[in-house]
N, C-alpha and C positions, 0 to 999 in steps of 0.2 A: 767353637767354629768365629770365627771374626767378624765382628759385628759392629757398626759405625761406634759404637758406646767400646771398644777396644777388645784387643783380641782375644781377654780372660772373662768377660763378661757376657751375661747371658743376652739374648735381646729379651727388646722390655716387650714382646706380642713372639711368644714361641711358636715355631709354625705350624708343631703338630698340636695346638691347640684347639678349640673349639671355635676360637675366633678366626685365630691365625689363619684355619684351613680355609677361612672365607675371605681375608682384610689384603695375606698376598697374593691369590689369582684374581682378585678385583685389582689390586695395582700391576701385577704382571700382565694382566689381559684387556689393561684399559684402552690398549689401540685397537682392538679386534671390534666389530659391532656389538658383540655381546657387553664387552666391558663399557661400551660407549651407554648403550641402553641402561646399561645397570648405574653408573654414575649419574645420566639424567634423571634415573627413577628417585637416586639419592637428595639432586641437586631439589628436587621439586619436594620430596618431603619434608627434609630441612625446611625450607623457605615456608610451607605451611605450618609446620611446628613453630617458627620464630612469628609469624601470624597471631599463630595462635594463640603466645604466650604473651606477646606485646600485642594485643588488639584495643586493650584498653587507653595505650600511647598511642596509637596510629590512630585509631577510627578520631573523626573529626565530631562526633556528634554521638549523642547517647541511642543505643541500636533500638528503645523500647519508644523513646516517648517519639511525640510529632514535634518534628524541628521544621516543618516548612508547608507551602500550599502541594496538595498531591498532585501527582504523576508533571514534575518538574522532569524536562527531558536532560538526559546531560551533557555537560561542557557547556552549558548557556545557563544565563540568569531570566529566568521568566517576567513577563509582566502580567501579573496578576489583578484581575479586576473582581470586585467581591463586590454584590447590593445584596442589602440586609435593609428586615422593618426589626421596629421592635417587638418582642412577645409581652411585654407589661407596659401596663399605663395607670395613669391616677389622673380622674375625671374630677374638675371643678367649678365650682359658682351656680349659681340657682340653674342657668338655664344651662343643660347638658347637651354634650355629644351622644347622637346615639347611632348604634352598631358599631365600635369604634373597630371592634376587631374585620371587620368589612374594610378598613383601609391597611389590607397586607397582601395584598396583590390587585393587579388592573383583571378586572371583571365585568366594569359597568356599574357596580355595585357597591357603594359607596360609606362613609359616614355623615352623619349630616345634624346640620346645628343648623336651630329656627330664628336664634335670634342671638344681637353679638353681645359678648361678654362671656359667652361660653370658653372653655377653656382643657387641655388634655395635655397631660406632660406624655411621651413616652420615652422610656430606658430599655436598656438589655438589648442595645443592636450589637448580634452577632458579626465582630469585625475583625475576626483573627488574622491580625500580621503578626507573620513572625519577623519580622528585618527591619532594620531601621530605615528605611528608603521607600518611604512614600512620595508618589509623584503627583497626585491626584485626589483631591475631595472637593463631595459635593452632597449638597442632599436635594430631593424630587421630591415633589407634591403633584400628585394627576389630580384632575377634578374631571367631575362626571357633567358630560357635556351636559348644555340646556339645565344643569339643578343648582346652577348658584345663579343669586339674583344680582341687576347693577347695582353698584356701590358696597357689595358686601365683598369682602375680602379678608387673609391672614396676617398673621402676624406672627414668624417664627422666632423663638430663641433659641440658640444655641448655648452649652456648658459646658465647659470639656473639666470645672469639678466640683461636682455633685452636685450642681447649684447653688453653688454662692455667687457666682457671678456668670450674665447672662449676655450677650450679642444678637440684638436683634434686627430681622429682615424683614419686610415687607414681600408679599405674594401675594399677585393679587393676578389672576384668570384669565391673563389672555391668551393664553395658550390652554390646551387640553394637558401638557406637560410642563411644570417648571424649575428649572435646570438653575438652582444657585450653587455659584462657584466660592468654595470654601477653603481652598488651595492658601491662597493668599495672605489669607487669617491670621498664619503665627506657619513655625517651624512645628510641623505636626512629627509626632513621635508614638511609636505604638501602644504606651500605653494610656495617651489621650484618648483611645479608640475601645478601653476596655468597657466591661459591660456597666460597671459602677459608673464610672466616674463621664461617660457619654451621654447627654441626654438634649431633647428635643422639648419643645414647649409651644403647641401652637393655638392662637386664640384667634375667635372669630370676631375681626374690625366691622365697622361699618362709616360710609361717611357720610350716610342718612340718616335712615329712620332706624331704631335698632333690631325690631321686627323686618326679618328677611334670610331665606337660605343660603347655606355652600352645601356643596356636597367634593365631601374629599376622596378618588377612589382608591389612592393607594400614598402612604407615606416614606419614604425609602433615607436610607446613605451608599454612597456609589468612595468605594476608595480603590484607587491602581498602586501597584507598590512590585517592584522588583524581588524574585526570590535570590535565594542565596544561591554560588554557582556549586556545581555540585558534579561530581566524577563521572557517576554513574546514576546520575537522576534520583529522582522519589519515586517509593511506591505510591499505589494506589488509596491508600491517609495518609503521606506526606512524612514517611520517614525514609532517611539517606539510606541508598542501597548498598553504596559502597560501603555503609558503615556496618548495615545487618551483614552483609558478605564477610565483614573481617570476622564478627564474632560468629557467625554461622558455621565458620574455620572450627572455633573451636569446641560450637555442640557439635558435627560431625567427628572432629578425632577423640572427642572423650567415647562418644558413642562405640565409634571404633575401635578404640582402644577394649574396652571394656568388654565388645564382643569378641574380639580373637585370642585376648590376655584369657579372659575366662577360659575360651575354647579350649586353649593350649593347657592351660593349668588342667581343666578335666581331661581334655583328649591325651593328651600325651602320655600320663602316667598309666592311664587306663589301658593304651594301645601297646605300651610297654609291658603290664604286666600279662596284659592277653597273649600278646608273643610270645612269648618267653616260657610261661607256664605252660599254655595249649590246654587242652583237655576238654573236660565239660563246661569249665568257666572261659573258656576261650569260644563255644559254640554260641554257647548262651549270647554274651557282648557282642557277638559278630552278627547275629541276629538281629539282635536290639537295635543296633549302629545301621546294622542294615535296609530297617526297614524304616529308622527315622531321615536314613538319605534317599530313601525314593520318594520322600515329600519333596514337590516343588520351595524352592528354598523362599521365597516372597509369601506365598501361602502360608508356610507353615509359621515363616515368623509372625506374617499379622496375627495368627490363632493364638501365639503364645499373647503380642501384644494385650488381645483384646484380655486373655483373663490375667493380665497382671496389672493392664493399664496405662494410663501414658505418662510421660516422663523420660526423662534425658540416661537413666541406671533402667528404668523399666523397659526401655527399647534397648539399650543395650544389652540385656539380658536376654531379649528374644534373639538379636541376631545369637547369642553365642549357640543357640539349640542348633543353630543349622551347621554350624561350624564343628562342634564335639565330634558327630561323624566322620569328618573328613579328617581329621587329627589321628582320631584312632585308625580309620583307615591306611594313611601314610604311615605312621609309625609300627604300627603289626605288620606292614608287609617290610619295613626292615628289616626288624627284629626278626622274623622270619631266619633272613638270610644273613643277618650278622651271629643271631646265637651259634650258627654251624660252622664260625671259624676258629682258626683252632688258637688262637689268643684266647676267645672266652671257653674251650677246652680246657686250656692247661689252666685259667682260673679256677676251674670247677673242678681239677685232676688235685689242683695242690688244698681242695676243702673250703676253698671262697664262700661265704655267704651268699645263698641266694640274693638276696638285695645286694650285694656289695658289686656280683656281679652284673645285675642290672642296671645298676645306675652309674659301677663305677669304668664297666667295659661297655657294654652294649650302647645306656642310652650318650654315653663319650662320642660315641660314634653315627650316630642314628640322628643327632640332633645339628649335626650340618646339613642336611636335606632340609630341618625344620623353616628356615629362613625363606628359601622359596615357596613354598605353599602357604607361609604368614603373611608376606608380600600379595600375593594371589589372592588372597580371603580379607585381607582387608580393604584390596580394592572392590571385592563384592560387598563387603559389607558396610561401604561408603553409599552404594549403588542402592543394598536393599533398605538403607537406615533412610535416604532419600526418598525411596519411593514408598513405605510407609510412612512419613509424615503429608506424600502427596495424596495419599489415600486416605489423610485422617486418621491416621490409626497412631502416627508419630508423638513427638511431642506438641507441646499446646502453644497455641497462640498466646501474648506476643513474641514468645522467648525466639532468639534470631534461631534460623536453619533454614538450610537450603532447599528443602524438601517442600517444607513450610510454606515457603516465598516463591515455591515456585507453583504451586497450588493458588496462592492466595493472588498470582497474577494473570492463571493461564486462561482467565475469562476477559482481559480486555487488551489479547493481543490483537484479535479482529481491527481493533480500534487503531491500531497503530501504536499502541504500546507496549515495545516491545521490550525495552530495556528493565522492567523488574523482573522478568522470567530468562532475558538474557544472559545479565549475568550469572547469577547462581547457574544455571544451568550449566556456564562456561568450567567456571571455579571445580563443578561435579567433574564437570569432562577431564579437566586440567591434571589433577589430583589421581582418578583413576589411572591414567593415561600413567601415570609418574609411577604407578604403584606396580600399573601391570609388568612395562619395562621393568622396574626393579627385580620381580619376578621370574620372568622371562630368560634378562638375563644373567641372574645369577643362576638359574639352572643349567642356562648352557654353559656355563663356568664351572660351576660345581660338578656338575654330571657326569661323571670316568664316560660315560658311553658316548654321552657328547663330544666330549673332548676328544674321547679318540677317534669318532669321526671326523670330526673336521682335523685332526693331524693327517 
């Protein structure tokens, strides 16, 4: 038959091969609705496969490490304002401050010094700044009203080099709260505010007699900075949602592949053997598979997941159990009709072994129906895997996974934080629709009864 390779050459893909009976109808029917659905499904699937393969190069951040402030909206840079007190301090001099821990919140009860000269060093301010974009910095001292004597005040020393050098400020109780702007002091970098290097020293001073009280309700630092720009925002802990979605594609496709390929590898041979041999073996296998098929899919997968434990491979195997009966039933029904065909009778008549008849003559014709079931079961596997993770039975945090991220963000939707759950849900819908389109389109193209109805 003449081809593009020349009149004497065979085509690169024989039309009556397994792939040829799928490929050529796809090309010929591409202008029909079924063909368009199939090609849309193929494009979506290929797109997700490319994303999964090249997620490391596409993703702007690490999917597990906290990269920014939490709950940053998509398509914007958020102004983040953080207040922090010290969680570590050291006192000095003969006269000491009392109840230093009371300077951690504004509640009317503060730390107190009864004599000038008492000092305390504050360290370990938790000021997470994830981008070199600091726009404001200040420290704030709140005094307890009517608890500080006249002529008594504070000297606040600031160090950003672990205490080697200091910059001094006088803070007098002219108001309940006194804020000192530190931003003009230098060009601030996130490293300057780390727990180890940023320190405040507070010393009680007096213009008169040394004896007297100073009571400080709160000592803290406030920093304002601009977050990174995020295509899909950040989640409730500060991870980039776009990055999580990209790497979640890999997780979901791995689970889907394990689920459907293992189910195909088990269900197809069993269905082939059961349908061809028949007898007591067929009755037992049908009974077992019908029993498994009667269980609700998600519930059955959840039970298997509890027994196997969490993890990508275990969830893939849990999903497998749902689809083995499906592949068995479809294969067996196809074999029951194919084994009565004349070419099978002819193969048996010339003495072909049973295994050769099954795998050389029957399997080659039955396999054509498998891509349809494969696509539909793959779409269902994506939903099942996401459902298991959403219920806490799937992969473990912090593994990037669509269902896991949906579950983590579900509790903040009412607060207007929609993006952390919307985008994982959107990609689940897109991928399942693509696989469903592919399965339904292939079914209309390959199924001879439906082709006859259309014609």
